[in-house]
RODO-491889 format. One record per residue (C-alpha): residue number from 1; residue in three letters; y, z, x. Coordinates in nm, 2 decimals, decimal comma, padded with zeros to 4 digits. Each point is the difference from the previous one (the first is absolute). Last residue first. Layout:
RODO-491889
{r NUM ALA {Y Z X}},
...
end
This chain:
RODO-491889
{r 117 PHE {16,16 11,25 28,48}},
{r 116 LYS {00,08 00,36 00,08}},
{r 115 LYS {00,31 00,08 00,20}},
{r 114 TYR {-00,04 00,17 00,34}},
{r 113 GLN {00,08 -00,31 00,21}},
{r 112 ASN {00,31 -00,10 -00,20}},
{r 111 SER {00,31 00,13 00,19}},
{r 110 GLU {-00,17 -00,03 00,34}},
{r 109 ILE {-00,11 -00,36 -00,09}},
{r 108 TYR {00,35 -00,10 -00,10}},
{r 107 LEU {00,15 00,16 00,31}},
{r 106 PHE {-00,25 -00,18 00,23}},
{r 105 ILE {00,08 -00,34 -00,16}},
{r 104 ASN {00,37 00,04 00,01}},
{r 103 ARG {-00,02 00,12 00,36}},
{r 102 ILE {-00,18 -00,32 00,11}},
{r 101 ILE {00,29 -00,23 -00,11}},
{r 100 VAL {00,26 00,27 00,08}},
{r 99 PRO {-00,09 -00,06 00,37}},
{r 98 PRO {00,21 -00,32 00,00}},
{r 97 PHE {-00,18 -00,23 00,25}},
{r 96 THR {-00,06 -00,02 00,38}},
{r 95 TYR {-00,37 00,05 00,05}},
{r 94 ASN {-00,07 -00,36 00,07}},
{r 93 GLY {-00,38 -00,04 -00,02}},
{r 92 ASN {00,02 -00,31 -00,23}},
{r 91 CYS {-00,19 00,17 -00,28}},
{r 90 PRO {00,22 00,31 00,00}},
{r 89 THR {-00,20 00,32 -00,03}},
{r 88 ILE {-00,07 00,24 -00,28}},
{r 87 LYS {-00,28 00,25 00,07}},
{r 86 LEU {-00,12 00,22 -00,28}},
{r 85 ILE {-00,26 00,27 00,08}},
{r 84 ALA {-00,24 00,16 -00,25}},
{r 83 LYS {-00,11 00,35 -00,09}},
{r 82 SER {-00,24 00,16 -00,24}},
{r 81 ASP {-00,34 -00,06 00,15}},
{r 80 GLY {00,10 -00,08 00,35}},
{r 79 PHE {00,26 -00,24 00,13}},
{r 78 ASP {-00,06 -00,33 -00,18}},
{r 77 MET {00,23 -00,29 00,10}},
{r 76 VAL {00,28 -00,18 -00,19}},
{r 75 THR {00,18 -00,29 00,16}},
{r 74 ALA {00,34 -00,13 -00,10}},
{r 73 LEU {00,08 -00,33 00,18}},
{r 72 PHE {00,36 -00,10 00,00}},
{r 71 LYS {00,22 -00,31 -00,02}},
{r 70 TYR {00,38 00,02 00,04}},
{r 69 GLY {00,22 -00,27 -00,15}},
{r 68 SER {00,17 00,24 -00,25}},
{r 67 VAL {-00,32 00,17 -00,10}},
{r 66 THR {-00,35 -00,13 00,04}},
{r 65 PHE {-00,35 00,13 -00,08}},
{r 64 VAL {-00,35 -00,01 00,14}},
{r 63 ILE {-00,23 00,27 -00,15}},
{r 62 TYR {-00,31 00,14 00,17}},
{r 61 GLY {-00,30 00,22 -00,09}},
{r 60 GLY {-00,28 -00,23 00,11}},
{r 59 GLN {-00,17 00,04 -00,34}},
{r 58 THR {00,34 -00,03 -00,18}},
{r 57 GLN {00,13 -00,31 00,17}},
{r 56 ILE {00,35 -00,06 -00,14}},
{r 55 GLU {00,21 -00,30 00,09}},
{r 54 GLU {00,37 -00,11 -00,03}},
{r 53 ILE {00,15 00,31 -00,16}},
{r 52 ASN {00,38 -00,04 -00,02}},
{r 51 TYR {00,20 00,31 00,03}},
{r 50 ASN {00,17 00,13 -00,32}},
{r 49 SER {-00,01 00,36 00,12}},
{r 48 SER {-00,22 00,09 -00,29}},
{r 47 SER {-00,24 -00,28 00,09}},
{r 46 ILE {-00,04 00,12 00,36}},
{r 45 ALA {-00,04 00,36 -00,12}},
{r 44 ALA {-00,26 -00,10 -00,27}},
{r 43 GLU {-00,21 -00,19 00,26}},
{r 42 THR {00,02 00,30 00,23}},
{r 41 LEU {-00,09 00,24 -00,28}},
{r 40 PHE {-00,31 -00,21 -00,08}},
{r 39 LEU {-00,11 -00,02 00,36}},
{r 38 LEU {00,06 00,38 00,04}},
{r 37 LYS {-00,21 00,07 -00,31}},
{r 36 GLU {-00,29 -00,21 00,13}},
{r 35 PHE {00,00 00,15 00,35}},
{r 34 ASN {00,01 00,36 -00,11}},
{r 33 VAL {00,32 00,21 -00,03}},
{r 32 ASN {00,16 00,26 00,22}},
{r 31 PHE {00,21 -00,26 00,19}},
{r 30 THR {00,02 -00,09 00,37}},
{r 29 LYS {00,29 -00,21 00,12}},
{r 28 ILE {00,04 -00,29 00,24}},
{r 27 CYS {00,30 -00,22 00,05}},
{r 26 GLN {00,22 00,26 00,17}},
{r 25 PRO {-00,28 00,05 00,26}},
{r 24 LEU {00,03 -00,38 00,08}},
{r 23 THR {00,36 00,04 00,10}},
{r 22 VAL {00,29 -00,17 -00,18}},
{r 21 VAL {00,27 -00,18 00,18}},
{r 20 GLN {00,29 -00,03 -00,24}},
{r 19 PRO {00,11 -00,25 -00,26}},
{r 18 THR {00,32 00,11 -00,18}},
{r 17 GLY {-00,02 00,10 -00,36}},
{r 16 LEU {-00,20 -00,14 -00,28}},
{r 15 ALA {00,30 -00,13 -00,18}},
{r 14 SER {00,10 -00,17 00,33}},
{r 13 GLN {-00,32 -00,22 -00,04}},
{r 12 PRO {00,17 -00,18 -00,29}},
{r 11 GLN {-00,15 00,06 -00,34}},
{r 10 GLY {-00,19 -00,30 -00,13}},
{r 9 PRO {-00,29 00,20 -00,13}},
{r 8 THR {00,10 00,36 -00,07}},
{r 7 ASP {-00,03 00,28 00,24}},
{r 6 ALA {-00,07 00,35 -00,13}},
{r 5 PHE {00,16 00,30 00,18}},
{r 4 ALA {00,07 00,21 -00,31}},
{r 3 SER {-00,31 -00,14 -00,18}},
{r 2 LEU {-00,25 00,28 00,01}},
{r 1 MET {-00,21 00,03 -00,31}},
end
């Protein structure tokens, strides 16, 4: 489990690093797992990072979560038989936030995508 960069509820924003302008391509990553597994891994990554899950819609493939006053939408999409795409975007459309928020999730998934569940 990856927890080196984990945020805890109540931590000040400075603990996440300085907000920076993040580009849309930095918010999208393709993984070598199917839709269902990527959705599960995304939920596990958000929970492991101590981010607050507000809503999960498994059939639609999205998770809404918050961390330190920032609200995000994580969307999982099919990309062939054994690949899926994860897109994490700010709900308010403001792409100025600490990039470590997204990086934590991507790193967790990369570290766990080949494990059997």
